[in-house]
C-alpha positions in Angstrom: -7.9 9.6 26.1 -4.3 9.0 25.4 -2.4 7.0 28.0 1.3 7.3 28.1 3.3 4.0 28.2 4.7 3.4 31.6 8.0 1.6 32.1 7.7 -2.0 33.0 8.2 -2.5 36.7 9.3 -5.7 38.4 9.8 -5.9 42.2 9.1 -2.2 42.3 11.8 -1.2 39.9 11.7 -0.2 36.3 13.6 -2.5 33.9 16.2 0.2 33.2 17.0 0.5 37.0 17.3 -3.3 37.2 19.8 -3.1 34.4 21.7 -0.3 36.3 21.8 -2.4 39.5 23.1 -5.4 37.5 25.8 -3.2 35.8 26.7 -1.8 39.2 27.2 -5.2 40.6 29.3 -6.2 37.6 31.4 -3.0 38.0 32.1 -3.8 41.7 33.1 -7.4 40.9 35.4 -6.2 38.2 37.0 -3.7 40.7 37.6 -6.5 43.2 39.2 -8.6 40.5 41.4 -5.7 39.5 42.9 -5.7 42.9 44.1 -9.3 42.5 45.5 -8.8 39.0 48.7 -10.7 38.1 50.1 -8.6 35.3 50.1 -5.1 33.8 48.4 -6.5 30.7 45.6 -8.0 32.8 45.3 -4.7 34.7 44.9 -2.8 31.5 42.3 -5.2 30.2 40.3 -4.9 33.5 40.6 -1.1 33.4 39.1 -1.0 29.9 36.3 -3.4 30.9 35.5 -1.2 33.9 35.4 1.9 31.6 33.0 0.1 29.2 30.7 -0.8 32.1 30.8 2.8 33.4 29.8 4.0 29.9 26.9 1.5 29.9 25.8 2.8 33.3 26.0 6.4 32.0 24.0 5.5 28.8 21.2 3.6 30.6 18.4 6.1 31.5 17.6 6.0 35.2 13.9 5.6 35.9 13.9 6.1 39.7 16.0 7.4 42.5 17.7 4.1 42.8 19.1 4.3 39.3 20.1 7.9 39.8 21.9 7.0 43.1 23.9 4.4 41.2 24.8 6.8 38.4 25.7 9.7 40.7 27.5 7.6 43.2 29.8 6.2 40.5 30.3 9.7 39.0 31.1 11.0 42.5 33.7 8.2 42.9 35.3 8.6 39.5 35.4 12.4 39.5 35.2 13.5 43.1 33.6 17.0 43.3 36.3 18.3 45.6 38.2 18.9 42.3 35.9 21.9 42.0 35.6 23.6 45.4 32.8 25.8 44.3 30.4 22.9 43.5 31.6 20.5 46.2 29.0 21.4 48.8 26.2 20.9 46.3 27.6 17.6 45.1 27.9 16.4 48.7 24.3 17.4 49.4 23.0 15.6 46.3 25.0 12.4 47.2 23.9 12.5 50.8 20.3 13.0 49.8 20.4 10.1 47.3 21.9 7.8 50.0 19.3 9.0 52.5 16.3 8.5 50.1 17.4 5.2 48.5 19.8 3.5 50.9 22.2 3.0 48.0 25.7 4.4 48.6 27.5 3.6 45.4 30.3 6.0 46.2 30.9 4.5 49.6 30.9 0.9 48.2 33.3 1.9 45.4 35.6 3.6 48.0 35.5 0.6 50.2 36.6 -1.6 47.3 39.4 0.7 46.4 40.7 1.3 49.9 40.4 -1.9 51.8 41.3 -5.2 50.1 40.4 -7.1 53.3 36.8 -5.8 53.2 36.1 -7.1 49.7 34.5 -10.3 50.9 31.8 -8.2 52.7 30.7 -6.5 49.5 30.1 -9.6 47.5 
């Protein structure tokens, strides 16, 4: 009998999803830092760091709904589906389902960071 190798789980999550959660926290901290930047050069550096983290999030294979919720929430924030009115209802339904199933609202957290500098302390 051939047994397929299962991903290593720790605290109920696969290692790849733990990496996604760590990258997500890093992305949020970077966005909070971006808001307090002191120069255009620093803003550009932080922007590129954020892009690199987003690419790592995209390249890390999700192994559970938690990982997918992080990836899709960030995608939803970066390229909001309302840009395409034909797919917006489906995109909204997927996002809402991910939040309902996982309790992870990556889009909502990213939006809170972007819109409300006074609320940044609550997300740390």
